C-alpha positions as CSV (number, residue, x, y, z in Angstrom):
1,M,-21.7,-120.2,6.6
2,A,-21.8,-120.2,10.1
3,I,-19.6,-117.5,12.2
4,I,-18.1,-118.9,15.1
5,L,-16.8,-117.0,18.0
6,T,-13.8,-118.2,20.0
7,P,-13.2,-116.0,22.9
8,P,-9.5,-114.7,22.9
9,T,-6.8,-116.9,24.5
10,H,-4.3,-115.6,26.9
11,P,-0.9,-116.7,27.3
12,S,-0.4,-118.5,30.8
13,R,0.8,-116.8,33.7
14,E,1.9,-119.5,35.6
15,S,5.4,-119.5,37.2
16,A,7.2,-122.5,39.3
17,A,8.6,-121.4,42.3
18,Y,12.5,-120.1,41.8
19,V,14.9,-122.6,42.3
20,I,17.4,-122.3,44.6
21,K,20.7,-123.5,44.0
22,N,22.7,-123.5,47.5
23,P,19.4,-123.6,49.4
24,Q,22.0,-124.4,52.6
25,M,23.1,-120.7,52.0
26,T,23.4,-118.8,55.3
27,T,26.3,-116.4,54.5
28,N,27.4,-114.0,51.6
29,A,28.1,-110.9,50.8
30,F,25.2,-109.2,52.9
31,T,26.2,-110.9,56.2
32,V,25.8,-108.7,59.2
33,T,28.0,-109.8,62.0
34,D,27.6,-106.6,64.5
35,A,24.4,-105.3,65.8
36,S,25.2,-101.9,64.6
37,E,25.7,-103.0,60.9
38,A,21.9,-104.5,61.1
39,A,20.7,-101.6,63.0
40,Q,22.2,-99.8,60.1
41,S,20.7,-102.0,57.3
42,L,17.4,-101.4,58.9
43,K,17.7,-97.9,59.7
44,L,16.8,-98.2,63.4
45,Q,18.8,-95.6,65.5
46,D,17.6,-97.2,69.1
47,E,17.5,-100.4,71.2
48,E,13.8,-99.9,72.2
49,R,12.9,-100.4,68.3
50,I,15.4,-103.3,67.5
51,S,14.1,-104.8,71.0
52,A,10.5,-104.5,69.3
53,L,11.3,-106.0,66.3
54,K,13.4,-109.3,67.8
55,D,10.0,-109.5,69.4
56,F,8.2,-109.6,66.4
57,L,11.1,-112.1,64.3
58,K,10.2,-114.6,67.4
59,G,9.5,-117.6,65.7
60,Y,11.1,-116.5,62.2
61,D,13.6,-118.1,60.2
62,M,15.2,-116.6,56.9
63,T,16.6,-119.8,55.9
64,S,13.0,-121.7,56.2
65,I,10.3,-119.1,55.9
66,S,7.1,-119.2,53.8
67,T,6.1,-116.0,51.1
68,D,3.3,-116.0,53.6
69,E,5.7,-115.2,56.7
70,L,7.8,-113.0,53.7
71,K,4.9,-110.4,53.1
72,K,4.3,-109.8,57.2
73,V,7.7,-109.5,58.1
74,G,7.6,-107.2,54.5
75,R,5.3,-105.2,55.7
76,R,6.4,-104.6,58.8
77,L,9.8,-103.5,57.7
78,Y,8.0,-101.3,54.6
79,D,5.4,-100.0,57.2
80,E,8.6,-98.6,59.6
81,G,10.7,-96.9,56.5
82,M,13.3,-99.9,57.0
83,I,12.9,-101.2,53.7
84,S,12.6,-99.5,50.3
85,R,9.9,-99.9,48.1
86,R,11.6,-101.9,45.5
87,A,12.8,-104.1,48.6
88,F,9.3,-104.5,49.7
89,G,7.8,-105.9,46.3
90,L,10.8,-108.7,46.5
91,F,9.3,-109.9,50.0
92,I,5.9,-110.2,49.1
93,A,6.9,-111.9,45.7
94,G,8.6,-114.5,47.7
95,D,9.0,-117.5,46.0
96,G,7.5,-116.3,42.6
97,A,5.4,-119.7,42.0
98,S,1.9,-118.7,40.3
99,D,-0.9,-120.4,39.1
100,V,-2.2,-119.8,35.3
101,N,-4.0,-116.5,36.4
102,G,-0.8,-115.1,37.9
103,Y,-2.3,-116.1,41.4
104,Q,0.5,-116.6,43.8
105,T,0.2,-120.4,44.7
106,K,2.0,-122.5,47.7
107,T,2.6,-119.7,49.7
108,D,2.8,-122.0,52.7
109,V,5.8,-123.8,51.9
110,K,9.3,-122.7,52.9
111,F,12.8,-121.9,51.6
112,N,15.5,-120.0,52.4
113,A,15.3,-116.2,51.9
114,I,18.7,-115.7,51.9
115,A,19.8,-117.7,49.4
116,L,17.0,-116.7,47.2
117,F,17.7,-112.8,47.5
118,N,21.3,-113.3,47.0
119,E,21.1,-115.7,43.9
120,K,18.0,-113.6,42.4
121,M,20.3,-110.8,42.2
122,Q,23.3,-112.9,41.4
123,D,20.8,-114.0,38.6
124,E,19.9,-110.1,37.5
125,I,23.6,-109.1,37.8
126,D,24.6,-112.1,35.1
127,Y,21.8,-111.0,32.6
128,R,22.6,-107.3,32.9
129,K,26.2,-108.4,31.6
130,S,25.0,-110.4,29.1
131,E,22.3,-107.8,28.3
132,P,24.1,-104.6,28.8
133,L,21.2,-102.3,27.5
134,R,19.0,-103.7,30.2
135,S,20.7,-101.5,32.6
136,Y,19.8,-98.6,30.9
137,R,16.0,-99.5,30.7
138,E,13.7,-97.3,33.0
139,G,13.6,-98.0,36.4
140,A,16.6,-100.8,36.4
141,M,18.9,-99.3,38.5
142,D,15.9,-98.4,40.7
143,Y,15.7,-102.1,40.8
144,L,18.5,-103.5,41.0
145,Q,19.3,-101.4,44.4
146,G,16.4,-102.4,45.3
147,M,17.3,-106.2,45.2
148,V,20.7,-104.7,47.3
149,N,18.4,-103.5,50.3
150,A,16.3,-107.0,50.0
151,N,19.6,-108.6,50.3
152,Q,21.0,-106.1,53.5
153,A,17.4,-106.4,54.8
154,I,17.1,-110.2,55.4
155,N,20.9,-110.7,56.0
156,A,19.8,-107.8,59.3
157,L,16.9,-109.4,60.2
158,A,18.6,-113.2,60.3
159,Y,21.4,-111.2,62.6
160,F,18.5,-110.3,65.0
161,V,16.7,-113.7,65.0
162,N,20.3,-115.2,66.0
163,S,20.9,-112.7,68.6
164,S,20.4,-112.2,72.4
165,S,21.3,-109.0,72.8
166,S,19.2,-106.1,71.5
167,T,21.9,-103.6,72.3
168,L,24.3,-101.4,69.9
169,S,27.4,-101.0,71.5
170,V,29.6,-103.2,72.4
171,N,29.6,-104.5,75.9
172,E,32.9,-105.2,77.5
173,K,33.9,-106.3,80.3
174,A,37.5,-106.5,82.3
């Protein structure tokens, strides 16, 4: 009688990229319409920091950004205290594509981060409605707050990318 040892099998960690239902989305409940709102979302209080952030964001488009780019943007925001740890996690997770070993794949593929963050948050809210006990798990509210923070941040970034002004006040000319 021979004993054959087989290595244990592990479930695959492979995951397809999150499928964005509305990839053309550019506005949602978190859309920012003025500089002071954008600055408040990112905890920016002076025009020098806003100007530095806008310089950093040149060349980025929140509606066409890759996981690699989101990681860079997220790192900058997190290091400067503009987003929470949970929101940073959403930035570095990107579209969620991974191989069988759980390593991120296709990190250079562009997607709409405004739509991605908004739809992921809505999916989480819908899931909590169908599974009410999920909201009572440890860290559940912190996770949802991180999703809100990520949505606020990505929309503030979109505002700054598309805005030509770095001023926090409204300039009125008579």
